[in-house]
C-alpha positions in Angstrom: 21.9 56.5 -1.0 24.2 54.3 1.3 23.4 50.9 1.4 22.5 49.1 4.2 24.8 46.6 4.8 23.0 45.4 8.5 20.4 44.5 6.4 22.3 42.6 4.1 24.1 40.9 6.7 21.2 39.8 8.3 19.8 38.3 5.0 23.0 36.6 4.9 22.6 35.1 8.3 19.9 34.1 7.6 20.5 31.8 4.7 23.6 30.6 6.3 21.0 29.1 8.9 19.0 27.8 6.2 22.0 26.0 5.2 23.0 24.4 8.1 19.8 23.3 9.1 19.1 21.7 5.5 22.4 20.0 5.8 22.1 18.5 9.0 18.4 17.1 8.2 20.6 15.7 5.4 23.3 14.0 7.9 20.4 13.2 10.1 18.7 11.3 8.0 21.8 9.7 6.3 22.8 8.5 10.0 19.5 7.1 10.7 19.2 4.9 7.4 22.7 3.7 8.2 21.2 3.0 11.8 18.3 0.7 9.7 20.6 -0.7 7.4 22.9 -2.3 10.3 19.9 -2.9 12.2 17.8 -5.2 9.1 21.0 -6.8 8.1 21.8 -7.8 11.7 18.0 -9.1 11.9 18.4 -10.8 8.8 21.4 -12.6 9.0 20.8 -14.1 12.8 17.2 -15.4 11.2 18.8 -17.2 8.2 21.2 -18.5 11.0 18.2 -20.0 12.6 16.5 -21.3 9.6 16.1 -25.1 9.4 17.6 -26.5 6.1 13.7 -27.3 4.9 13.5 -23.6 4.5 17.0 -23.0 3.1 16.2 -25.1 0.5 12.6 -23.3 -0.6 14.5 -20.2 0.1 16.9 -20.9 -2.1 15.0 -22.4 -4.8 12.4 -19.2 -4.7 15.3 -16.9 -5.4 16.4 -19.1 -8.4 13.2 -19.0 -10.1 12.3 -15.6 -9.7 15.8 -15.0 -10.8 14.8 -16.8 -14.3 11.4 -14.9 -14.4 13.3 -11.8 -14.2 15.9 -13.1 -17.3 12.9 -14.6 -19.2 10.8 -11.5 -18.6 14.0 -8.9 -20.8 17.0 -9.2 -22.0 18.6 -6.2 -20.1 20.2 -7.0 -16.4 18.5 -7.9 -14.1 18.0 -5.3 -11.5 19.0 -7.3 -7.8 17.8 -5.3 -5.6 14.1 -6.3 -7.3 15.0 -9.9 -6.8 15.5 -9.7 -3.3 12.6 -7.6 -3.2 10.2 -10.2 -4.3 11.9 -13.0 -2.6 11.8 -11.4 0.8 7.8 -10.7 0.2 7.8 -14.5 -0.9 10.2 -15.2 2.2 7.5 -13.4 5.1 4.8 -16.0 3.4 7.1 -18.8 4.2 5.9 -20.1 8.3 8.9 -21.1 8.9 11.0 -17.9 8.4 8.2 -16.2 10.7 8.7 -18.7 13.2 12.5 -17.4 13.2 11.8 -13.9 13.1 9.5 -14.0 15.7 10.6 -17.0 18.0 10.5 -14.8 21.1 8.1 -12.3 19.8 4.5 -13.3 19.3 3.0 -9.8 18.6 5.2 -8.9 16.0 4.7 -11.7 14.0 0.2 -10.9 14.1 1.8 -7.4 13.5 3.5 -8.9 10.5 0.9 -11.2 9.2 -1.9 -8.2 9.4 0.8 -6.6 7.8 1.0 -9.5 4.7 -2.9 -9.5 4.8 -2.9 -5.7 4.0 -0.5 -6.1 1.0 -2.7 -9.4 -0.3 -6.3 -7.3 -0.1 -3.7 -4.2 -2.0 -3.2 -6.8 -4.5 -6.7 -7.9 -5.0 -8.9 -7.6 -7.8 -6.1 -6.0 -10.0 -4.3 -3.9 -7.6 -4.4 -0.6 -7.4 -3.9 1.7 -10.2 -2.8 5.5 -11.0 -5.0 7.9 -12.1 -4.5 8.1 -15.3 -4.2 4.3 -15.4 -8.1 4.6 -13.8 -9.2 7.3 -16.2 -8.1 5.3 -19.2 -10.3 2.3 -17.9 -13.2 4.4 -17.2 -12.5 6.3 -21.0 -12.3 10.2 -19.2 -9.6 12.6 -19.4 -7.4 12.4 -16.3 -8.6 15.4 -14.5 -12.4 14.3 -14.4 -10.9 11.0 -12.6 -9.4 13.7 -9.2 -13.2 15.6 -9.6 -15.0 12.3 -8.9 -12.4 11.6 -6.1 -13.0 14.6 -4.0 -16.8 14.9 -4.8 -16.8 10.8 -3.0 -17.4 9.2 -6.5 -14.2 7.5 -6.1 -11.7 6.5 -3.2 -8.0 6.1 -3.6 -5.4 4.6 -0.7 -2.7 6.2 0.6 -1.6 9.5 1.0 0.6 11.6 -1.7 1.2 9.3 -5.0 -2.7 8.1 -3.9 -3.3 4.7 -6.1 -6.7 3.5 -7.2 -8.3 0.1 -6.3 -9.2 -0.4 -10.1 -12.0 -2.5 -9.2 -13.8 0.7 -9.4 -14.6 0.5 -13.2 -16.5 -2.0 -14.1 -16.5 -2.1 -17.5 -16.1 1.7 -19.1 -18.2 2.6 -16.3 -17.8 2.7 -12.3 -18.7 -0.2 -10.0 -22.4 0.3 -9.2 -23.7 1.8 -6.7 -20.0 3.1 -5.6 -20.6 6.5 -4.6 -23.9 5.6 -2.7 -21.9 3.4 -0.7 -19.0 5.9 -0.2 -21.1 8.2 1.2 -22.4 6.2 3.7 -19.1 4.9 4.9 -18.9 9.0 5.2 -14.6 10.1 6.4 -13.4 6.6 6.4 -10.0 6.2 5.3 -9.1 4.6 2.0 -8.0 1.6 3.3 -10.8 0.9 5.8 -13.2 1.6 2.8 -11.0 -1.1 0.9 -11.1 -3.9 3.9 -15.2 -3.1 3.5 -15.1 -4.0 -0.4 -13.1 -7.1 0.2 -14.2 -8.8 3.2 -16.8 -11.0 3.0 -20.4 -10.2 5.6 -22.3 -12.7 7.2 -25.1 -10.1 6.5 -24.8 -10.7 2.7 -24.6 -14.1 2.6 -21.0 -14.4 3.8 -20.4 -12.6 -0.2 -18.0 -9.3 -0.6 -19.8 -6.2 -0.8 -17.8 -6.1 -4.3 -19.3 -9.5 -5.3 -22.6 -8.1 -4.4 -22.5 -4.9 -5.6 -21.3 -6.0 -9.3 -24.5 -7.4 -9.7 -25.7 -4.0 -10.4 -29.4 -4.9 -8.9 -31.1 -1.6 -6.9 -31.9 -4.5 -4.1 -28.6 -6.1 -3.8 -27.1 -2.0 -3.8 -29.5 -1.2 -0.9 -28.1 -3.9 1.5 -24.5 -3.0 0.8 -25.5 0.6 1.5 -27.4 -0.3 4.8 -24.5 -2.4 5.9 -21.9 0.0 4.7 -24.0 2.6 7.1 -23.2 0.2 10.0 -19.6 0.1 8.9 -19.8 3.6 8.8 -21.4 4.2 12.4 -19.4 1.6 14.3 -16.2 0.7 12.5 -16.7 -2.8 12.4 -19.1 -5.9 11.9 
């Protein structure tokens, strides 16, 4: 049987095209990475140049503190990236830093404040944990966590590598009334659900739904469920 050279050539051309596309995509991503890096570097340089002396001193002192904390925790070399990111997070909490960053763009400042508030929510009440970590707290198998997530008995935040708010574990049980409230919140995304549980509401005597549920009384659970139904319908309280 004579080999079909045309078919072989076609397959080779397809493989070359796929490889070329992959290389082109990688090159594009690398170029975009460099553009982002240059832009971010210039932006930070411009901000630092306009900071008042008091802010510079405070940030410098904070950097030294972070570096010292890292040394105390480990005898190994301090990852410069870790210290830099922690320091930058601290910087964005400083009014002087934000004022310098957004001197001519108040809307951007408002957006950043929203991101800072989101970060704080994600860190509240034990922050976020992985499925294995939550499984250990609840004394169940890791698969059980994913099954409960699918059934709407738990919720997670993020896409892909999702994390679970740690406070969903109440001792070795789940938070009282959690599934009922999640059902009432319907198809809301994980971040919206997190905001609901951690935001005080006047209908609950200015308490957070999380704190009311922790009491475990059915009357309290019913109050939070009713609030969640209204939240699920209108998206705001």
